[in-house]
PyMOL CGO cylinders between C-alpha atoms (Angstrom):
from pymol import cmd
from pymol.cgo import CYLINDER

trace = [
    CYLINDER, 61.79, 9.98, -56.23, 60.44, 6.82, -57.81, 0.3, 1, 1, 1, 1, 1, 1,
    CYLINDER, 60.44, 6.82, -57.81, 60.36, 3.55, -55.97, 0.3, 1, 1, 1, 1, 1, 1,
    CYLINDER, 60.36, 3.55, -55.97, 61.16, 0.46, -57.94, 0.3, 1, 1, 1, 1, 1, 1,
    CYLINDER, 61.16, 0.46, -57.94, 59.17, -2.53, -56.83, 0.3, 1, 1, 1, 1, 1, 1,
    CYLINDER, 59.17, -2.53, -56.83, 60.46, -5.92, -57.81, 0.3, 1, 1, 1, 1, 1, 1,
    CYLINDER, 60.46, -5.92, -57.81, 57.60, -7.82, -59.39, 0.3, 1, 1, 1, 1, 1, 1,
    CYLINDER, 57.60, -7.82, -59.39, 57.31, -11.35, -60.61, 0.3, 1, 1, 1, 1, 1, 1,
    CYLINDER, 57.31, -11.35, -60.61, 57.09, -11.74, -64.38, 0.3, 1, 1, 1, 1, 1, 1,
    CYLINDER, 57.09, -11.74, -64.38, 53.78, -13.58, -63.88, 0.3, 1, 1, 1, 1, 1, 1,
    CYLINDER, 53.78, -13.58, -63.88, 50.69, -13.34, -61.72, 0.3, 1, 1, 1, 1, 1, 1,
    CYLINDER, 50.69, -13.34, -61.72, 50.06, -16.04, -59.13, 0.3, 1, 1, 1, 1, 1, 1,
    CYLINDER, 50.06, -16.04, -59.13, 46.38, -16.77, -58.63, 0.3, 1, 1, 1, 1, 1, 1,
    CYLINDER, 46.38, -16.77, -58.63, 46.23, -17.73, -54.96, 0.3, 1, 1, 1, 1, 1, 1,
    CYLINDER, 46.23, -17.73, -54.96, 42.74, -19.26, -55.09, 0.3, 1, 1, 1, 1, 1, 1,
    CYLINDER, 42.74, -19.26, -55.09, 43.66, -21.50, -58.01, 0.3, 1, 1, 1, 1, 1, 1,
    CYLINDER, 43.66, -21.50, -58.01, 46.88, -22.50, -56.25, 0.3, 1, 1, 1, 1, 1, 1,
    CYLINDER, 46.88, -22.50, -56.25, 45.07, -23.42, -53.03, 0.3, 1, 1, 1, 1, 1, 1,
    CYLINDER, 45.07, -23.42, -53.03, 42.37, -25.40, -54.88, 0.3, 1, 1, 1, 1, 1, 1,
    CYLINDER, 42.37, -25.40, -54.88, 44.95, -27.25, -56.98, 0.3, 1, 1, 1, 1, 1, 1,
    CYLINDER, 44.95, -27.25, -56.98, 47.13, -28.16, -54.01, 0.3, 1, 1, 1, 1, 1, 1,
    CYLINDER, 47.13, -28.16, -54.01, 44.07, -29.25, -52.02, 0.3, 1, 1, 1, 1, 1, 1,
    CYLINDER, 44.07, -29.25, -52.02, 42.96, -31.57, -54.82, 0.3, 1, 1, 1, 1, 1, 1,
    CYLINDER, 42.96, -31.57, -54.82, 46.49, -32.91, -55.16, 0.3, 1, 1, 1, 1, 1, 1,
    CYLINDER, 46.49, -32.91, -55.16, 46.73, -33.69, -51.46, 0.3, 1, 1, 1, 1, 1, 1,
    CYLINDER, 46.73, -33.69, -51.46, 43.22, -35.14, -51.34, 0.3, 1, 1, 1, 1, 1, 1,
    CYLINDER, 43.22, -35.14, -51.34, 43.99, -37.38, -54.31, 0.3, 1, 1, 1, 1, 1, 1,
    CYLINDER, 43.99, -37.38, -54.31, 47.21, -38.57, -52.72, 0.3, 1, 1, 1, 1, 1, 1,
    CYLINDER, 47.21, -38.57, -52.72, 45.42, -39.43, -49.48, 0.3, 1, 1, 1, 1, 1, 1,
    CYLINDER, 45.42, -39.43, -49.48, 42.71, -41.29, -51.39, 0.3, 1, 1, 1, 1, 1, 1,
    CYLINDER, 42.71, -41.29, -51.39, 45.21, -43.31, -53.44, 0.3, 1, 1, 1, 1, 1, 1,
    CYLINDER, 45.21, -43.31, -53.44, 47.24, -44.07, -50.33, 0.3, 1, 1, 1, 1, 1, 1,
    CYLINDER, 47.24, -44.07, -50.33, 44.33, -45.23, -48.24, 0.3, 1, 1, 1, 1, 1, 1,
    CYLINDER, 44.33, -45.23, -48.24, 42.80, -47.30, -51.03, 0.3, 1, 1, 1, 1, 1, 1,
    CYLINDER, 42.80, -47.30, -51.03, 45.96, -49.10, -52.03, 0.3, 1, 1, 1, 1, 1, 1,
    CYLINDER, 45.96, -49.10, -52.03, 47.69, -50.00, -48.76, 0.3, 1, 1, 1, 1, 1, 1,
    CYLINDER, 47.69, -50.00, -48.76, 46.33, -53.55, -48.66, 0.3, 1, 1, 1, 1, 1, 1,
    CYLINDER, 46.33, -53.55, -48.66, 46.88, -54.03, -52.40, 0.3, 1, 1, 1, 1, 1, 1,
    CYLINDER, 46.88, -54.03, -52.40, 50.54, -53.05, -52.11, 0.3, 1, 1, 1, 1, 1, 1,
    CYLINDER, 50.54, -53.05, -52.11, 51.00, -55.51, -49.28, 0.3, 1, 1, 1, 1, 1, 1,
    CYLINDER, 51.00, -55.51, -49.28, 49.50, -58.33, -51.37, 0.3, 1, 1, 1, 1, 1, 1,
    CYLINDER, 49.50, -58.33, -51.37, 51.27, -57.64, -54.65, 0.3, 1, 1, 1, 1, 1, 1,
    CYLINDER, 51.27, -57.64, -54.65, 54.58, -56.04, -53.73, 0.3, 1, 1, 1, 1, 1, 1,
    CYLINDER, 54.58, -56.04, -53.73, 55.05, -57.03, -50.10, 0.3, 1, 1, 1, 1, 1, 1,
    CYLINDER, 55.05, -57.03, -50.10, 55.10, -53.45, -48.86, 0.3, 1, 1, 1, 1, 1, 1,
    CYLINDER, 55.10, -53.45, -48.86, 52.20, -51.24, -47.83, 0.3, 1, 1, 1, 1, 1, 1,
    CYLINDER, 52.20, -51.24, -47.83, 54.07, -48.17, -49.08, 0.3, 1, 1, 1, 1, 1, 1,
    CYLINDER, 54.07, -48.17, -49.08, 54.57, -49.47, -52.63, 0.3, 1, 1, 1, 1, 1, 1,
    CYLINDER, 54.57, -49.47, -52.63, 51.74, -47.53, -54.32, 0.3, 1, 1, 1, 1, 1, 1,
    CYLINDER, 51.74, -47.53, -54.32, 51.80, -44.42, -52.10, 0.3, 1, 1, 1, 1, 1, 1,
    CYLINDER, 51.80, -44.42, -52.10, 55.53, -44.05, -52.75, 0.3, 1, 1, 1, 1, 1, 1,
    CYLINDER, 55.53, -44.05, -52.75, 55.04, -44.44, -56.49, 0.3, 1, 1, 1, 1, 1, 1,
    CYLINDER, 55.04, -44.44, -56.49, 52.23, -41.85, -56.41, 0.3, 1, 1, 1, 1, 1, 1,
    CYLINDER, 52.23, -41.85, -56.41, 54.44, -39.42, -54.48, 0.3, 1, 1, 1, 1, 1, 1,
    CYLINDER, 54.44, -39.42, -54.48, 57.26, -39.88, -56.97, 0.3, 1, 1, 1, 1, 1, 1,
    CYLINDER, 57.26, -39.88, -56.97, 54.87, -39.11, -59.83, 0.3, 1, 1, 1, 1, 1, 1,
    CYLINDER, 54.87, -39.11, -59.83, 53.53, -36.03, -58.04, 0.3, 1, 1, 1, 1, 1, 1,
    CYLINDER, 53.53, -36.03, -58.04, 57.03, -34.66, -57.45, 0.3, 1, 1, 1, 1, 1, 1,
    CYLINDER, 57.03, -34.66, -57.45, 58.05, -35.46, -61.01, 0.3, 1, 1, 1, 1, 1, 1,
    CYLINDER, 58.05, -35.46, -61.01, 54.97, -33.76, -62.41, 0.3, 1, 1, 1, 1, 1, 1,
    CYLINDER, 54.97, -33.76, -62.41, 55.50, -30.64, -60.30, 0.3, 1, 1, 1, 1, 1, 1,
    CYLINDER, 55.50, -30.64, -60.30, 59.16, -30.50, -61.29, 0.3, 1, 1, 1, 1, 1, 1,
    CYLINDER, 59.16, -30.50, -61.29, 58.47, -30.89, -65.00, 0.3, 1, 1, 1, 1, 1, 1,
    CYLINDER, 58.47, -30.89, -65.00, 55.56, -28.45, -64.84, 0.3, 1, 1, 1, 1, 1, 1,
    CYLINDER, 55.56, -28.45, -64.84, 57.68, -25.74, -63.29, 0.3, 1, 1, 1, 1, 1, 1,
]
cmd.load_cgo(trace, "trace")
């Protein structure tokens, strides 16, 4: 009797996924920490640039999927 295994139509490279997500998170932390004071000066909110960066990350992941 044959067993049918449900497989994904593509291969997920786990090392590449971990490295990519690590760089994405590291970049977000760097942008956030470097722009907190700038956002407070220009936009009046310390979360101005980190929020914009997060929106662009989510948008890029959504459109890349």
